C-alpha positions in Angstrom: -73.6 -7.8 -39.6 -72.1 -9.1 -42.8 -74.4 -10.5 -45.5 -73.2 -12.3 -48.6 -75.5 -13.4 -51.4 -74.5 -16.4 -53.6 -76.2 -18.0 -56.6 -76.2 -21.6 -57.7 -77.5 -22.5 -61.2 -79.2 -25.9 -61.5 -79.0 -28.0 -64.7 -81.9 -27.8 -67.1 -84.5 -30.5 -66.7 -85.4 -32.8 -69.6 -87.2 -30.9 -72.3 -86.5 -27.6 -70.6 -84.7 -24.8 -72.5 -83.4 -21.6 -70.9 -80.6 -19.3 -71.7 -78.4 -17.7 -69.1 -75.2 -15.7 -69.6 -72.8 -16.2 -66.7 -69.9 -13.7 -66.5 -67.9 -13.8 -63.3 -70.4 -13.0 -60.5 -73.1 -11.7 -62.9 -76.1 -13.7 -64.2 -78.0 -12.3 -67.1 -81.2 -13.8 -68.7 -82.0 -13.7 -72.4 -84.5 -10.9 -71.8 -81.7 -8.6 -70.6 -82.4 -8.7 -66.9 -79.4 -9.6 -64.7 -78.1 -9.6 -61.2 -74.6 -9.5 -59.5 -73.9 -11.9 -56.6 -71.0 -12.4 -54.2 -70.3 -15.6 -56.1 -71.9 -17.7 -58.8 -71.8 -21.5 -59.0 -72.5 -23.1 -62.3 -74.6 -26.2 -62.8 -71.6 -28.5 -62.7 -70.3 -27.1 -59.4 -70.2 -29.6 -56.5 -72.1 -29.0 -53.2 -68.8 -29.5 -51.4 -67.2 -26.6 -53.4 -70.0 -24.3 -52.2 -69.6 -25.6 -48.6 -65.8 -25.1 -48.7 -66.0 -21.5 -50.1 -69.0 -20.1 -48.3 -70.0 -22.3 -45.3 -66.8 -23.5 -43.9 -65.9 -20.0 -42.8 -69.3 -19.7 -41.1 -68.7 -22.9 -39.2 -65.4 -21.5 -37.9 -67.1 -18.4 -36.7 -69.8 -20.4 -35.1 -67.4 -22.6 -33.1 -65.5 -19.4 -32.2 -68.6 -18.0 -30.5 -70.6 -16.0 -33.1 -74.2 -16.5 -34.2 -74.4 -17.3 -37.9 -77.3 -17.9 -40.3 -77.7 -19.2 -43.8 -80.9 -18.7 -45.9 -81.7 -20.7 -49.0 -84.2 -19.3 -51.4 -85.6 -20.7 -54.6 -88.8 -21.7 -56.3 -90.1 -25.3 -56.3 -87.8 -27.6 -58.2 -84.8 -25.2 -58.1 -82.7 -27.6 -56.1 -82.9 -26.4 -52.6 -83.5 -29.8 -51.1 -80.6 -31.2 -53.1 -78.3 -28.5 -52.0 -79.3 -28.7 -48.3 -79.8 -32.4 -47.8 -78.0 -34.0 -50.7 -78.4 -37.6 -51.6 -78.3 -39.9 -48.6 -76.3 -42.7 -50.1 -73.9 -40.7 -52.2 -73.4 -36.9 -52.3 -73.7 -35.1 -49.0 -75.7 -31.9 -48.8 -74.7 -28.6 -47.0 -76.3 -29.5 -43.7 -74.6 -32.9 -43.2 -71.3 -31.3 -44.3 -71.8 -28.5 -41.7 -72.8 -31.0 -39.0 -69.6 -33.1 -39.6 -67.4 -30.0 -39.6 -68.9 -28.6 -36.4 -68.3 -31.8 -34.5 -64.8 -32.2 -36.0 -63.9 -28.7 -34.8 -65.3 -29.4 -31.3 -63.2 -32.5 -31.1 -60.1 -30.5 -32.2 -60.9 -27.9 -29.5 -61.1 -30.6 -26.8 -57.8 -32.1 -28.0 -56.2 -28.6 -27.9 -57.3 -28.1 -24.3 -56.0 -31.5 -23.2 -52.6 -30.4 -24.4 -52.5 -27.4 -22.1 -51.1 -27.4 -18.6 -54.3 -26.1 -16.9 -57.1 -28.6 -17.2 -60.6 -26.9 -17.2 -63.6 -29.1 -16.4 -67.1 -28.0 -17.3 -70.2 -30.2 -17.8 -71.3 -27.9 -20.7 -68.0 -28.4 -22.6 -68.9 -29.0 -26.3 -72.6 -29.6 -25.8 -74.8 -29.4 -29.0 -78.6 -29.1 -29.1 -80.8 -29.3 -32.2 -84.1 -27.7 -33.1 -85.9 -28.4 -36.4 -89.3 -27.0 -37.3 -91.3 -25.7 -40.3 -93.8 -22.9 -41.0 -96.6 -23.9 -43.3 -99.9 -22.1 -43.7 -99.0 -19.7 -40.9 -98.5 -22.6 -38.4 -95.2 -23.7 -36.8 -94.8 -27.5 -36.6 -92.1 -29.4 -34.6 -90.3 -31.7 -37.1 -88.4 -33.7 -34.4 -91.5 -35.4 -33.1 -92.7 -38.8 -34.4 -95.6 -38.6 -36.9 -98.1 -39.8 -34.2 -96.8 -37.1 -31.9 -97.4 -34.3 -34.4 -98.0 -31.0 -32.8 -97.9 -27.3 -33.5 -95.9 -24.9 -31.4 -96.1 -21.2 -30.7 -93.8 -18.2 -31.5 -93.1 -16.1 -28.4 -91.0 -13.1 -27.5 -89.3 -12.2 -24.2 -86.3 -10.2 -22.9 -83.7 -13.0 -22.5 -84.6 -15.1 -25.6 -86.0 -12.5 -28.0 -88.3 -14.0 -30.7 -88.2 -17.8 -30.4 -90.3 -20.9 -30.9 -91.9 -22.0 -27.6 -92.1 -25.6 -26.4 -90.4 -27.0 -29.5 -88.1 -30.1 -29.1 -84.7 -29.2 -27.9 -82.6 -32.3 -28.5 -79.1 -32.9 -27.3 -76.9 -34.8 -29.8 -73.6 -36.5 -28.9 -71.8 -36.7 -32.3 -72.1 -36.0 -36.0 -73.7 -39.4 -36.7 -76.5 -38.8 -34.2 -77.0 -35.2 -35.3 -77.2 -36.2 -39.0 -79.7 -39.0 -38.1 -81.9 -36.5 -36.2 -81.7 -34.1 -39.2 -82.7 -36.9 -41.6 -85.6 -37.8 -39.3 -86.9 -34.2 -39.2 -86.3 -33.8 -43.0 -88.6 -36.8 -43.7 -91.3 -35.2 -41.5 -91.6 -32.1 -43.7 -95.0 -31.2 -45.1 -95.3 -32.9 -48.5 -98.2 -30.8 -49.7 -97.8 -27.6 -51.7 -99.7 -24.3 -51.7 -101.6 -22.8 -54.6 -98.4 -20.9 -55.4 -96.3 -24.1 -55.7 -94.1 -23.3 -52.7 -93.1 -25.6 -49.9 -93.1 -25.0 -46.3 -90.3 -22.9 -44.8 -88.0 -25.1 -42.6 -85.7 -24.0 -39.8 -82.8 -26.1 -38.7 -80.6 -24.8 -35.9 -77.6 -26.0 -33.8 -77.0 -24.5 -30.4 -73.5 -25.0 -29.1 -72.1 -24.4 -25.6 -68.4 -24.6 -24.9 -66.0 -23.4 -22.2 -66.6 -20.7 -21.0 -70.4 -21.1 -20.9 -71.4 -19.1 -24.0 -74.2 -20.0 -26.4 -73.9 -19.8 -30.1 -76.6 -20.5 -32.7 -76.1 -21.7 -36.2 -79.4 -21.6 -38.2 -80.2 -22.8 -41.7 -83.4 -21.7 -43.3 -85.0 -23.1 -46.5 -87.6 -20.9 -48.1 
């Protein structure tokens, strides 16, 4: 298993003053503490640059048949939501960019197979399912339900599936537009309250892809 840790520095807020020394892949604070990362993105970096460098290769692995996962950590106000969801009417976030790339590559895979002499037919060719849920106050809530359908789900473990969320919505999506719409719906259903420690709920967004031959791959994005 390969793990790479990246850092993104957000711009200072109005009236906020902090001093960070960025040197290559090292970030050092004014008190002398510092950390080295796989890559460091300055405050003026674009979300698309981060996607292109770090997430595009993950999407290629995902479509090729590997399970991949991205975890986003940060305190309240650090820019996690901006990085993941972006701004709906202007700058896309990482998740919409990933969704678009996944379906683009699926389309390319289909086109490539049509060009071959042997035509393989499979009802599960390029099928994508979505799950979206959050953990808040030690309860797991399905984010793909309408507000009046709000319900909590359980975490279970068995041999075939391992640790998984039981009875959560498992929604099939046909294309990038529908998948992005489903993501936006779930994103708007997140818990708006905060804990005493000023942290939001942890959200889990996952894509499950089946392509010829029938093999399942899972791409998960977690926001802590």
